[in-house]
NUNUPA-193977 format. One line per 4 residues: their letters; for each residue z, y, x of C-alpha. Coordinates in pm, whole numbers. Example, Ala and Ser with C-alpha at 12.3 -4.5 7.8 and 13.67 -1.06 7.14 Angstrom:
NUNUPA-193977
AS> 780/-450/1230 ~ 714/-106/1367
This chain:
NUNUPA-193977
XXXX> 0/0/0 ~ -95/343/139 ~ 216/561/160 ~ 241/934/91
XXXX> 438/1211/257 ~ 415/1578/347 ~ 480/1747/680 ~ 681/2029/522
XXXX> 723/2234/205 ~ 749/2613/150 ~ 1114/2715/183 ~ 1126/3065/29
XXXX> 1115/2942/-330 ~ 863/2997/-608 ~ 1016/3338/-681 ~ 1130/3423/-324
XXXX> 1487/3321/-396 ~ 1563/3273/-27 ~ 1431/3619/62 ~ 1654/3793/-190
XXXX> 1957/3588/-88 ~ 1897/3667/280 ~ 1861/4038/221 ~ 2170/4053/1
XXXX> 2362/3881/281 ~ 2229/4127/539 ~ 2332/4422/322 ~ 2683/4280/285
XXXX> 2639/4230/-90 ~ 2701/3854/-70 ~ 2874/3615/163 ~ 2768/3312/364
XXXX> 2875/3072/91 ~ 2643/3238/-160 ~ 2348/3226/79 ~ 2412/2861/161
XXXX> 2432/2787/-210 ~ 2087/2933/-274 ~ 1950/2738/22 ~ 2097/2411/-106
XXXX> 1950/2467/-452 ~ 1606/2529/-304 ~ 1617/2220/-85 ~ 1719/1998/-373
XXXX> 1456/2148/-599 ~ 1184/2083/-343 ~ 1299/1726/-276 ~ 1291/1662/-649
XXXX> 934/1787/-666 ~ 831/1546/-391 ~ 995/1247/-559 ~ 861/1344/-903
XXXX> 510/1345/-754 ~ 563/987/-639 ~ 577/1057/-265 ~ 722/775/-60
XXXX> 935/1010/150 ~ 1104/1346/109 ~ 1075/1565/415 ~ 1406/1704/542
XXXX> 1449/1955/824 ~ 1162/2179/719 ~ 1408/2429/572 ~ 1519/2726/784
XXXX> 1727/3034/713 ~ 1477/3231/921 ~ 1252/3015/1141 ~ 1220/2648/1233
XXXX> 1196/2719/1608 ~ 1515/2924/1592 ~ 1675/2638/1397 ~ 1573/2396/1669
XXXX> 1713/2620/1944 ~ 2040/2632/1751 ~ 2040/2252/1712 ~ 1964/2194/2080
XXXX> 2222/2447/2195 ~ 1954/2651/2373 ~ 2044/3006/2266 ~ 1953/3314/2474
XXXX> 2243/3366/2714 ~ 2222/3745/2678 ~ 2378/3727/2332 ~ 2684/3539/2455
XXXX> 2706/3316/2147 ~ 2864/2971/2159 ~ 2599/2731/2020 ~ 2837/2486/1855
XXXX> 3016/2760/1657 ~ 2713/2974/1573 ~ 2757/3154/1243 ~ 2481/3261/1009
XXXX> 2554/3623/1098 ~ 2501/3544/1467 ~ 2192/3339/1382 ~ 2043/3645/1216
XXXX> 2135/3865/1511 ~ 1920/3639/1729 ~ 1632/3695/1487 ~ 1686/4065/1414
XXXX> 1877/4200/1712 ~ 2206/4390/1718 ~ 2339/4712/1868 ~ 2366/4552/2213
XXXX> 2062/4326/2228 ~ 1703/4337/2101 ~ 1588/4045/1890 ~ 1424/3737/2033
XXXX> 1052/3775/2088 ~ 833/3681/1795 ~ 471/3566/1794 ~ 220/3379/1580
XXXX> 254/3006/1517 ~ -75/2886/1663 ~ -359/3040/1457 ~ -157/3103/1139
XXXX> 0/3417/997 ~ 344/3262/1032 ~ 561/3412/1311 ~ 810/3205/1509
XXXX> 1091/3317/1737 ~ 1009/3230/2098 ~ 1281/3026/2273 ~ 1419/3194/2586
XXXX> 1485/2936/2857 ~ 1594/2956/3218 ~ 1766/2776/3501 ~ 2102/2809/3323
XXXX> 1975/2661/2996 ~ 2152/2348/2882 ~ 2082/2134/2582 ~ 2439/2030/2516
XXXX> 2408/2058/2141 ~ 2469/2328/1885 ~ 2512/2354/1510 ~ 2497/2051/1280
XXXX> 2299/2215/1000 ~ 2010/1970/1049 ~ 2237/1669/998 ~ 2414/1835/707
XXXX> 2082/1863/525 ~ 1998/1499/599 ~ 2337/1389/465 ~ 2275/1605/160
XXXX> 1950/1420/86 ~ 2095/1078/168 ~ 2377/1145/-77 ~ 2110/1164/-346
XXXX> 1972/824/-235 ~ 1644/986/-135 ~ 1404/821/112 ~ 1450/1071/394
XXXX> 1199/1148/667 ~ 1346/1416/897 ~ 1112/1653/1080 ~ 1155/1849/1402
XXXX> 920/2031/1634 ~ 860/1786/1918 ~ 1007/1839/2266 ~ 684/1910/2452
XXXX> 558/2163/2197 ~ 901/2328/2193 ~ 902/2359/2570 ~ 536/2468/2584
XXXX> 590/2750/2333 ~ 905/2877/2501 ~ 930/3156/2757 ~ 1125/3228/3069
XXXX> 1205/3562/3226 ~ 1294/3408/3562 ~ 1023/3454/3821 ~ 902/3121/3954
XXXX> 1103/2912/3711 ~ 920/2603/3581 ~ 1011/2526/3220 ~ 911/2163/3272
XXXX> 1211/2122/3502 ~ 1416/2126/3179 ~ 1230/1828/3032 ~ 1478/1554/3133
XXXX> 1773/1741/2981 ~ 1570/1825/2671 ~ 1466/1461/2622 ~ 1826/1351/2655
XXXX> 1924/1589/2375 ~ 1640/1463/2152 ~ 1750/1106/2223 ~ 2100/1197/2110
XXXX> 1958/1346/1790 ~ 1754/1032/1719 ~ 2062/821/1780 ~ 2247/1015/1511
XXXX> 1953/954/1278 ~ 1958/582/1356 ~ 2326/565/1270 ~ 2245/720/933
XXXX> 1990/450/862 ~ 1687/676/894 ~ 1365/472/912 ~ 1116/738/1021
XXXX> 1136/1076/1196 ~ 843/1317/1226 ~ 811/1500/1557 ~ 551/1778/1540
XXXX> 340/1811/1854 ~ 59/2053/1761 ~ 38/2145/2131 ~ -171/1827/2161
XXXX> -450/2022/1990 ~ -458/2280/2269 ~ -629/2276/2608 ~ -342/2147/2819
XXXX> -298/2136/3195 ~ -231/1793/3353 ~ 142/1851/3398 ~ 183/1917/3027
XXXX> -13/1605/2939 ~ 212/1408/3173 ~ 512/1551/2987 ~ 417/1359/2671
XXXX> 438/1026/2850 ~ 771/1121/3008 ~ 913/1237/2675 ~ 797/960/2445
XXXX> 852/672/2685 ~ 1217/762/2630 ~ 1215/863/2264 ~ 1000/576/2142
XXXX> 1282/332/2216 ~ 1559/511/2029 ~ 1569/281/1728 ~ 1398/518/1484
XXXX> 1027/501/1407 ~ 860/812/1547 ~ 568/974/1363 ~ 401/1202/1618
XXXX> 224/1475/1419 ~ -74/1680/1536 ~ -246/1946/1330 ~ -459/2264/1324
XXXX> -739/2104/1529 ~ -858/1783/1688 ~ -640/1581/1924 ~ -913/1324/1980
XXXX> -947/1409/2349 ~ -582/1301/2389 ~ -621/990/2174 ~ -614/738/2457
XXXX> -309/905/2608 ~ -123/916/2275 ~ -224/561/2184 ~ -37/437/2492
XXXX> 286/611/2391 ~ 556/394/2233 ~ 542/586/1906 ~ 512/417/1571
XXXX> 282/654/1386 ~ 33/933/1451 ~ -67/1211/1213 ~ -407/1379/1249
XXXX> -563/1677/1072 ~ -885/1563/903 ~ -935/1895/722 ~ -972/2104/1037
XXXX> -1122/1821/1246 ~ -1269/1538/1035 ~ -1482/1422/1328 ~ -1179/1291/1514
XXXX> -1114/996/1281 ~ -1360/759/1449 ~ -1198/816/1788 ~ -852/736/1654
XXXX> -975/428/1470 ~ -1114/296/1796 ~ -793/339/2001 ~ -512/297/1748
XXXX> -286/7/1851 ~ -244/-265/1589 ~ 116/-191/1481 ~ 78/188/1468
XXXX> 66/382/1141 ~ -211/639/1097 ~ -125/937/878 ~ -439/1119/771
XXXX> -418/1484/668 ~ -682/1501/395 ~ -540/1775/168 ~ -579/2129/308
XXXX> -233/2257/397 ~ -360/2607/472 ~ -588/2691/182 ~ -554/2681/-194
XXXX> -875/2528/-327 ~ -857/2207/-528 ~ -957/1907/-323 ~ -1262/1693/-390
XXXX> -1044/1395/-472 ~ -1323/1150/-542 ~ -1492/1231/-211 ~ -1162/1190/-25
XXXX> -1092/855/-191 ~ -1437/725/-103 ~ -1400/841/257 ~ -1072/648/290
XXXX> -1159/322/118 ~ -1286/151/433 ~ -991/286/633 ~ -753/150/370
XXXX> -912/-192/402 ~ -876/-176/781 ~ -519/-49/799 ~ -355/-165/478
XXXX> 10/-57/479 ~ -45/128/806 ~ -236/404/626 ~ -37/711/517
XXXX> -182/998/313 ~ -67/1357/373 ~ -171/1722/377 ~ -331/1839/700
XXXX> -17/2030/805 ~ 302/2168/654 ~ 259/2330/313 ~ 460/2626/447
XXXX> 131/2817/458 ~ 54/2807/84 ~ 241/2931/-227 ~ 483/2704/-412
XXXX> 326/2656/-754 ~ 56/2772/-994 ~ 296/2732/-1286 ~ 413/3095/-1281
XXXX> 59/3239/-1272 ~ 14/3387/-1619 ~ -244/3658/-1551 ~ -477/3488/-1305
XXXX> -829/3445/-1443 ~ -839/3105/-1610 ~ -1158/2999/-1436 ~ -1031/3090/-1090
XXXX> -695/2929/-1162 ~ -866/2602/-1249 ~ -1016/2593/-900 ~ -681/2618/-719
XXXX> -398/2396/-595 ~ -77/2537/-448 ~ 192/2328/-278 ~ 324/2162/-594
XXXX> -26/2081/-715 ~ -113/1938/-375 ~ 172/1690/-418 ~ -2/1566/-732
XXXX> -333/1544/-547 ~ -169/1319/-286 ~ -40/1098/-563 ~ -385/1062/-720
XXXX> -546/971/-387 ~ -283/710/-307 ~ -300/555/-655 ~ -680/541/-638
XXXX> -661/361/-304 ~ -376/129/-403 ~ -465/53/-764 ~ -836/140/-782
XXXX> -1016/448/-909 ~ -1009/343/-1278 ~ -630/385/-1267 ~ -670/761/-1213
XXXX> -1017/822/-1353 ~ -894/1099/-1584 ~ -749/1296/-1289 ~ -1058/1235/-1075
XXXX> -1285/1353/-1356 ~ -1079/1670/-1403 ~ -1110/1748/-1031 ~ -1486/1686/-1048
XXXX> -1520/1924/-1343 ~ -1328/2200/-1165 ~ -1546/2167/-856 ~ -1866/2171/-1063
XXXX> -1750/2480/-1255 ~ -1676/2665/-933 ~ -2013/2579/-778 ~ -2204/2695/-1087
XXXX> -2000/3009/-1156 ~ -2201/3329/-1174 ~ -1899/3520/-1045 ~ -1938/3381/-692
XXXX> -2271/3530/-578 ~ -2343/3906/-597 ~ -2710/4005/-544 ~ -2607/4357/-431
XXXX> -2405/4208/-148 ~ -2672/3958/-50 ~ -2924/4239/-20 ~ -2694/4455/191
XXXX> -2606/4169/425 ~ -2975/4099/474 ~ -3033/4460/583 ~ -2775/4456/868
XXXX> -2920/4548/1209 ~ -2775/4530/1560 ~ -2758/4908/1599 ~ -2507/4922/1311
XXXX> -2252/4776/1553 ~ -2280/5056/1811 ~ -2130/5405/1833 ~ -2366/5690/1917
XXXX> -2213/5736/2267 ~ -1998/5534/2504 ~ -1623/5579/2521 ~ -1621/5805/2829
XXXX> -1844/6059/2657 ~ -1667/6027/2321 ~ -1329/6071/2489 ~ -1424/6410/2633
XXXX> -1554/6526/2296 ~ -1242/6404/2114 ~ -1001/6567/2361 ~ -1175/6900/2307
XXXX> -1187/6855/1931 ~ -847/6706/1854 ~ -645/6908/2111 ~ -359/6663/2138
XXXX> -82/6687/2400 ~ -31/6429/2673 ~ 139/6115/2543 ~ 60/6196/2178
XXXX> 305/6054/1926 ~ 214/5875/1605 ~ 321/5583/1387 ~ 131/5272/1286
XXXX> 87/5363/921 ~ 353/5270/667 ~ 687/5438/602 ~ 988/5291/419
XXXX> 907/5132/85 ~ 1216/5263/-92 ~ 1346/5117/-420 ~ 1210/5427/-593
XXXX> 860/5359/-462 ~ 870/4995/-563 ~ 1006/5086/-906 ~ 726/5340/-956
XXXX> 457/5086/-869 ~ 620/4823/-1091 ~ 650/5066/-1383 ~ 284/5159/-1355
XXXX> 182/4794/-1331 ~ 381/4713/-1647 ~ 229/5010/-1829 ~ 563/5190/-1861
XXXX> 418/5507/-1707 ~ 68/5648/-1729 ~ -184/5707/-1451 ~ -110/6079/-1422
XXXX> 267/6026/-1398 ~ 211/5754/-1140 ~ -18/5979/-934 ~ 234/6263/-937
XXXX> 516/6036/-825 ~ 311/5884/-544 ~ 199/6228/-429 ~ 562/6337/-419
XXXX> 638/6040/-193 ~ 342/6128/27 ~ 462/6486/60 ~ 809/6361/153
XXXX> 661/6143/429 ~ 447/6427/560 ~ 733/6678/567 ~ 963/6433/745
XXXX> 697/6367/1008 ~ 642/6738/1061 ~ 1015/6788/1103 ~ 1028/6507/1357
XXXX> 747/6668/1555 ~ 496/6382/1545 ~ 149/6476/1663 ~ -72/6256/1444
XXXX> 62/6192/1096 ~ 8/5924/833 ~ 45/5946/458 ~ 305/5667/448
XXXX> 124/5419/220 ~ 360/5460/-75 ~ 84/5344/-309 ~ 19/5021/-117
XXXX> 188/4694/-206 ~ 42/4514/97 ~ -209/4605/366 ~ -453/4336/250
XXXX> -375/4303/-119 ~ -408/4678/-177 ~ -768/4680/-55 ~ -856/4347/-211
XXXX> -754/4481/-552 ~ -1030/4740/-523 ~ -1303/4505/-405 ~ -1522/4273/-608
XXXX> -1495/3905/-515 ~ -1114/3898/-494 ~ -854/3745/-726 ~ -477/3800/-720
XXXX> -165/3609/-804 ~ 168/3726/-942 ~ 383/3483/-747 ~ 160/3343/-473
XXXX> 415/3428/-204 ~ 390/3287/148 ~ 646/3339/425 ~ 521/3543/719
XXXX> 856/3557/901 ~ 1223/3567/804 ~ 1247/3733/464 ~ 902/3888/495
XXXX> 671/3731/238 ~ 308/3814/168 ~ 93/3739/-133 ~ -249/3662/14
XXXX> -535/3755/-216 ~ -801/3497/-292 ~ -1161/3554/-185 ~ -1363/3350/-435
XXXX> -1698/3537/-428 ~ -1914/3792/-249 ~ -1729/4108/-140 ~ -1843/4450/-261
XXXX> -1679/4795/-262 ~ -1770/4966/-590 ~ -1605/5301/-503 ~ -1388/5474/-237
XXXX> -1043/5320/-199 ~ -835/5564/9 ~ -1028/5890/26 ~ -848/6088/-245
XXXX> -502/5990/-119 ~ -581/6062/245 ~ -752/6391/163 ~ -447/6498/-38
XXXX> -215/6410/253 ~ -431/6611/493 ~ -417/6910/258 ~ -39/6921/304
XXXX> -43/6979/679 ~ -227/7149/963 ~ -162/6847/1183 ~ -406/6560/1215
XXXX> -381/6299/939 ~ -489/5941/1011 ~ -689/5752/757 ~ -542/5403/730
XXXX> -757/5096/665 ~ -727/4721/715 ~ -1002/4571/926 ~ -1246/4298/821
XXXX> -1102/4022/1041 ~ -749/4081/912 ~ -874/4103/553 ~ -1028/3763/613
XXXX> -740/3602/802 ~ -470/3716/562 ~ -653/3605/250 ~ -719/3261/112
XXXX> -1087/3244/194 ~ -1366/3073/2 ~ -1473/2752/175 ~ -1833/2737/50
XXXX> -1986/2960/319 ~ -1911/3036/688 ~ -1609/3259/744 ~ -1829/3483/958
XXXX> -2047/3558/655 ~ -1747/3657/445 ~ -1619/3872/734 ~ -1952/4055/750
XXXX> -1933/4133/378 ~ -1585/4276/435 ~ -1707/4479/732 ~ -1975/4644/522
XXXX> -1717/4739/259 ~ -1485/4891/522 ~ -1781/5067/688 ~ -1853/5251/364
XXXX> -1489/5358/340 ~ -1485/5483/699 ~ -1794/5692/632 ~ -1644/5843/320
XXXX> -1318/5929/500 ~ -1513/6109/770 ~ -1710/6302/507 ~ -1376/6405/355
XXXX> -1275/6570/683 ~ -1052/6294/826 ~ -1098/6299/1204 ~ -873/6008/1303
XXXX> -922/5672/1130 ~ -723/5358/1205 ~ -875/5018/1126 ~ -593/4770/1168
XXXX> -671/4428/1313 ~ -334/4259/1368 ~ -491/3921/1288 ~ -773/3946/1543
XXXX> -602/3716/1796 ~ -474/3492/1520 ~ -827/3394/1422 ~ -902/3259/1768
XXXX> -972/2883/1761 ~ -719/2668/1946 ~ -981/2528/2185 ~ -1138/2760/2440
XXXX> -1472/2585/2397 ~ -1481/2733/2045 ~ -1376/3086/2142 ~ -1713/3236/2226
XXXX> -1860/3188/1879 ~ -1556/3333/1703 ~ -1518/3630/1938 ~ -1887/3713/1908
XXXX> -1882/3751/1531 ~ -1527/3894/1513 ~ -1607/4175/1757 ~ -1936/4239/1583
XXXX> -1787/4276/1235 ~ -1518/4513/1363 ~ -1779/4729/1533 ~ -1993/4730/1220
XXXX> -1692/4853/1022 ~ -1616/5129/1275 ~ -1948/5254/1410 ~ -2087/5468/1129
XXXX> -1904/5782/1249 ~ -1982/6070/1483 ~ -1844/6088/1837 ~ -1587/6348/1728
XXXX> -1416/6100/1497 ~ -1152/5896/1674 ~ -1124/5529/1576 ~ -789/5356/1625
XXXX> -700/4992/1579 ~ -365/4814/1578 ~ -269/4463/1687 ~ 78/4310/1692
XXXX> 284/4007/1789 ~ 13/3819/1975 ~ -83/3732/2330 ~ -391/3932/2425
XXXX> -441/3876/2795 ~ -685/3588/2759 ~ -921/3782/2530 ~ -905/4131/2681
XXXX> -1282/4149/2747 ~ -1340/4100/2374 ~ -1074/4355/2279 ~ -1240/4602/2513
XXXX> -1576/4515/2355 ~ -1441/4625/2015 ~ -1464/4975/2167 ~ -1189/5136/1960
XXXX> -1102/5479/2100 ~ -730/5392/2079 ~ -555/5057/2042 ~ -185/5029/1956
XXXX> -3/4705/2032 ~ 345/4548/2010 ~ 517/4542/2347 ~ 885/4632/2302
XXXX> 1026/4280/2256 ~ 856/4175/2579 ~ 972/4493/2761 ~ 609/4599/2814
XXXX> 518/4259/2960 ~ 214/4235/2731 ~ 86/4561/2874 ~ 51/4416/3224
XXXX> -264/4230/3129 ~ -427/4551/3005 ~ -347/4715/3338 ~ -474/4424/3547
XXXX> -790/4412/3336 ~ -827/4790/3379 ~ -863/4837/3004 ~ -1090/5142/2975
XXXX> -988/5304/2646 ~ -665/5467/2528 ~ -367/5253/2437 ~ -35/5292/2258
XXXX> 216/5027/2366 ~ 491/4999/2105 ~ 816/5146/2233 ~ 1058/5005/1978
XXXX> 1085/4697/1757 ~ 1052/4784/1390 ~ 1162/4438/1278 ~ 1516/4507/1399
XXXX> 1761/4756/1244 ~ 1858/4855/1599 ~ 1785/5221/1682 ~ 1678/5252/2047
XXXX> 1811/5537/2257 ~ 1598/5815/2406 ~ 1672/5674/2751 ~ 1566/5321/2653
XXXX> 1236/5445/2512 ~ 1172/5667/2811 ~ 1230/5372/3044 ~ 969/5172/2854
XXXX> 725/5462/2870 ~ 779/5502/3242 ~ 718/5131/3280 ~ 395/5177/3081
XXXX> 289/5463/3311 ~ 311/5223/3604 ~ 45/5009/3438 ~ -177/5253/3245
XXXX> -256/5612/3351 ~ -43/5852/3147 ~ -348/6043/3026 ~ -459/5730/2838
XXXX> -121/5648/2680 ~ -4/5705/2323 ~ 355/5676/2201 ~ 429/5478/1885
XXXX> 649/5208/1731 ~ 544/4843/1748 ~ 427/4821/1390 ~ 448/4982/1047
XXXX> 785/5099/912 ~ 753/4960/561 ~ 1053/4728/588 ~ 1295/4982/737
XXXX> 1517/5241/572 ~ 1475/5618/618 ~ 1797/5683/816 ~ 1715/5435/1093
XXXX> 1345/5526/1080 ~ 1411/5896/1134 ~ 1671/5828/1401 ~ 1437/5599/1595
XXXX> 1135/5829/1561 ~ 1339/6132/1665 ~ 1439/5947/1981 ~ 1079/5840/2034
XXXX> 949/6199/2009 ~ 1227/6323/2237 ~ 1146/6054/2495 ~ 778/6150/2488
XXXX> 864/6519/2539 ~ 1099/6436/2826 ~ 838/6227/2999 ~ 570/6492/2948
XXXX> 798/6744/3118 ~ 878/6503/3401 ~ 511/6422/3460 ~ 421/6792/3453
XXXX> 689/6869/3715 ~ 570/6580/3933 ~ 210/6695/3904 ~ 310/7052/3996
XXXX> 511/6922/4289 ~ 222/6714/4416 ~ -20/7005/4385 ~ 216/7219/4595
XXX> 222/6976/4885 ~ -5/7100/5167 ~ -308/6884/5216
């Protein structure tokens, strides 16, 4: 009998229950017991869903109060020494300080989980790191599920992936030197599982889908030669790409099961079939864990029938990866277009799809013919829908030429023109775009959405918020202002709501990090901009001030990456449609007198394929669509872009090829470390390295910011530097925002004065 399981389930709750419980705890409005109570309810609810769908296992250990990598660090006892916390007595308050920082320490570094929009907290390891054990939360959750007589399959990030994704700040320190101690700690964990009667444990090793150096490949043999003999069956899980090139290596490991992603890399199945040892289970990820379209169940069943005959009970059916990356359920979607809704499957619906596939394989297709026929009908309806293809868009895409991706002049010439036109000081100060989304702002948007207030009342309230943001920025002394984005619910959803080809959910929430949830829009058809989206608002903001006002847009790659994207045409084609829509908006902003326009691309690095052999194709079209979106303006108009929480050094030539006049990036958590690559590459355009972490409530001092800026000046010439926070300020409150920005402006002024004195001193030295 083919068995069914999942690699993980969304933890925030169908209505973001975990988010609200976290934030109440952070504000001091509830205690730890209340937060733990909400968490327990969510876990039990999600286990019940899995059992109700007929899955053979419930997955335990996929829950986290903030992040699964932080959870694992807490379990291993590998906490950053700079915080001074005792791992075994770590409290939830201390746990959150690791994630969010405190008055003494900045938060742990955060970056993207492979090529997803989920952010994990990067473990900090060094020569003093020990893995002596920490909190028992993981085992508490297992005991919780066992007490319900559930068939438990615990899950942890595997030791090699954990070590590979970690960082060290010690020069010359080799993280692999920690492998023996790390393996010993994992062995101790597996021993505790064995004592509890656990049959299977899932160890996630997505690093196997990367291009790995020989020493990291050797680490798998070292690790699993030990862990495979611990008395618990080990399911080694790979996902997000193919691991076929490591198949022979993995097949020799003493593990008991292997999971592969057949959604992202269906071609790898034949390789694994050829090398899979006779006793080993093969878990096939055939349901898309990262997108929300209904599966072609009949096609999947047919593709697995021969494999089922070959493997029998050794065949397991699963999603491609954890369902963390999709919303919880379609049940709460009351307003979504009925046709579009019928094409979708969120996490809960995907559990049912797994059940249908397994029953078809185990009992024969006639046993589930009704469900298979319903899936067929939904797929046929989607393919034949007239809402998918827009002739206006097809015509415009066909008219795209290469010169549409080029500015009139090169950066060097544009830079001279812009300096004369914009007349900004050295080290100009700005922000990334959004300002605090206060309760009043959210209430106004909600009231308008419900119909409680009319369009004119809504406009007046939003304009009042814009004027507040502008006046506060003027008082702070910022050089380039933003309107604050009070009218925007989300940087992708806001634009998607004004474009044809998009659909939207009410409760399609997905965790991005911690309590930050996003509601990705759904691209189901061709993208078209029927009218300007931001011009009136930006023009109004500019009318309030003599200072420069930035127009704020989301770029085509990020619009693509942070949406659920149609799977019936190449992603590059959809990205080009988005680029043409943004290009029209950029042109209209310029016509309205906006001389600085920011096209945010925080997801640019995220879209990079895991394998370097696939990079060139992606980077070619990603750079091209950004340039198409940005290149319809005169030399006098300054184009900015923003990227955050990613490693850029390996794609700097492509970032330079985007040819934005100014790029702003996140660098504060890494103490400007990310900037080093830009300096070594000799990045030619202007750059604003973030000088403080907006994801932490910590307000940095003037001196701390100035130190970071001075560090930046060692890498990038001061005349090409901007001063800005790491990211938008949407999630912060006004008091901390104003305090941090005031310090930022003061630090910029102090450094300008210092540099001017140094320049004067140097000019006075006799030659």
